N, C-alpha and C positions, 0 to 999 in steps of 0.2 A: 345407506341401505347396503352399499357395496361392503363395508367392514363387517356388517352383520352377516351378511351372506358368506363371507369368507370364514368366519367363525362358526358357522354352521356344517359348511362342507369339510372344513379342517376336522371338526369332531366327528363327521360321519365316515370319513376316509381312514381314520385312525388304524381300523382293523385291515385295510386293504394292503396287498403286498408292494413291495418296493418299485415294481414296474408302473404301477397305477396308483400312487399314493398322493398324499396332499403335494408333496414336492413336484409330482409330476403335473398336476393340475396347476400349480403357479408357474412352472414353465410354459405350460400351454396358454396361460393367460399373458404371459409376457410375449410369447411368439405372436399372439394373435392381435396384441395392441401394435406390436411392430409392423405387420402386414397391413393393419387397418390404416395406419398412419400414411404408409407407402401407397395405399389404394385409395387415398381420400377423395379422388377425382370421382369415385363410384358412390360416394356417399354414404358409406357405412355408418351404422347407428351404433355407437360405443358403447351405450349401455346394455344393448342387446349382446353385443359382442362379449363383454365383460361376464355378463351373467351366464351366458351359454358356455364360456370358457370354464368358468368355475363350477358348472354343473354337469359338464359333459360326461364325467365319469361317475356321477352320484350314485348310480346302482351297480357299480363294480362288485360290491360284498355280496349282493343277491345273485349276481350271475355265477360267482364262485361257489356261493353255496348251493346252488343248483346245478353244479356241475357243468356250466356253460350251456344249460338247457333253456335259461331265459337269456335274451339278448340285452345287454346293459343299456345300450342306446335306446331301444324300444321302451324298457321300464323306466329308464330315467325321464324320458319324454312324458311319461304319464304321471310322473311325480312332481312335475316342475309347478303345475297350478296349485298344488296343495302346499308345497314349499313357500310360494309366493304368498298364499293366504296366510300361513302361518308367520311369516316374517312381516307381514303387511307391507310388500312391495306392491307400489301402485304405478310406478313411473313408466312401466313397460309392460306390453301385452304378453302374459305367460306363454299363449299360444305360439308367438313368433318365437321365443326363446325355446320352447319344446320342440319345435321343428329342427332348429339349429342342433338340438342335442340328438334327436333322432336321425339326422342326415349326418352326423360326422362319422358314421360307419355304415357306408352303403355298400351291400353285397349285391352281385348279379344283376347290376343296372336298376335296382330298387332304391328308392328313397336317395336318387342323386342329388346332390347339393344344387340349389337352383339361385337364391339370392346370393347377394354379396357377402352378408353375414355368414350365411350357411356354409359357403365356399372357404371364407377365413377361418371359421371354426375347424373345418375339415383339414385345411392345410396347416394350421398350428399345431393340431394333435399328431399328424403325420410327421412334421419336422422333429418332433421329439424322439423319434425312432430312427434318426440320423444322425451322423457326426459322432463326437466323442460319446455325447450321452447316450446315443443309439447303440453303441458298442456296448457300454457299460450297462445297459437295459438288457440288452441280448445276453450277455453272459450272466447277469443276475438272474434272468428268467431260466437259462439253461442249468445253473446251478441249483435253483429252487426246485426243479423237477428232478434233479439228480442225473442230467445228462453228462456225457463226456466233455471236456474242456475244448478239444478241437478233434475233427476228423478229416478224412480226405473228401474231396468233392464227389467223388464215386459213391463213397458209404453215405455221406450226407444226403446226396439227391435219392438213393434208394431206401431212405429211412422215414419212418411214420413221426407225425407230430407227437409230442409228450414221450417219444421213446427214448432209450438210453443213447441213441444217437441223435438227438434233436438238439443239437449243438448251436451255438451263436452263429457258427459259420452256415449251418444248414438254414437258419433264419435269414441270413444274408442273401445266400443263394436262391431260395424260394420266394422270399418276399420282398425284403428291404430293398435289393438292388433296383427294383422295379418301381419304387416311390416315386422318385424324381418326375417320371412321366405321367404320374397320375395327378400332380398338384393341379390345383384349379385356379390359382391367381398367378399373375406374372411375377408378382413379389415372391410368394411362396415357391415358384419354380426355381428362382435364382437363388434362394437360400437353400433349397433342397440339393441342388447341384453341387453348391459349395460343400456342405455338409457330406453330400456322397462322396465326393472325392478323398475325403479324409478317411472316410469308413473303407472305401475300396483300398486305399494305401495301408490301412491297418491290417487287412486280412491278406493281402499279398506279404507284408512283412511277417505275418504270423506264420504262413505256409512256406517261407523262406526259413524261418527259424524251426520249425518243426520237420521240414524235410530236408534242409541244407541245399536247396535247389534255389536258383534265381530263374523265377517265371512269373509270367503275369496272369492275372484272373481275367478271363475273357467272357 
């Protein structure tokens, strides 16, 4: 069943941009299984985790087509049951997987992950926004929307999302640096801090090379 679902998801995500493509989904699956193994004392269901990791971004293309007026997490959760039926997946309750998909992207204290499986999927997805791959994704996204390569902290913080000044550094300042404190599992938190340290050093070095001054990000 897992191989069949992988093939289905890979085909579905072929039109997705690089930040949320099949490779991203594979990395989230990998992260999720690492966390699940380390959090084994909490009894996570590995089938639920694998299916949810594969399906967490299944509605990304629909969100893009709707210019973000549709939430990919909500729509993706609604799609799970039909996908399970189409692929004849019977060993896991689709409603459990759907809730993991829905809650991997919670906003304003709505749909906060509660079960260990939901928390693992949330952490696994957020991990891919940090570290070397997080830097690469942030730069890839800024290039895709046509923003500048780099800008100052002042300009970045006084700029709007999707604007010409929506650089990778702005993404770091307004969002990425706060991810470690939002992780929901002990393992995810440790992994996030390790990856964040690399990301912080990257942008410190980038500022040094751009400005010619040796200073730290605070």
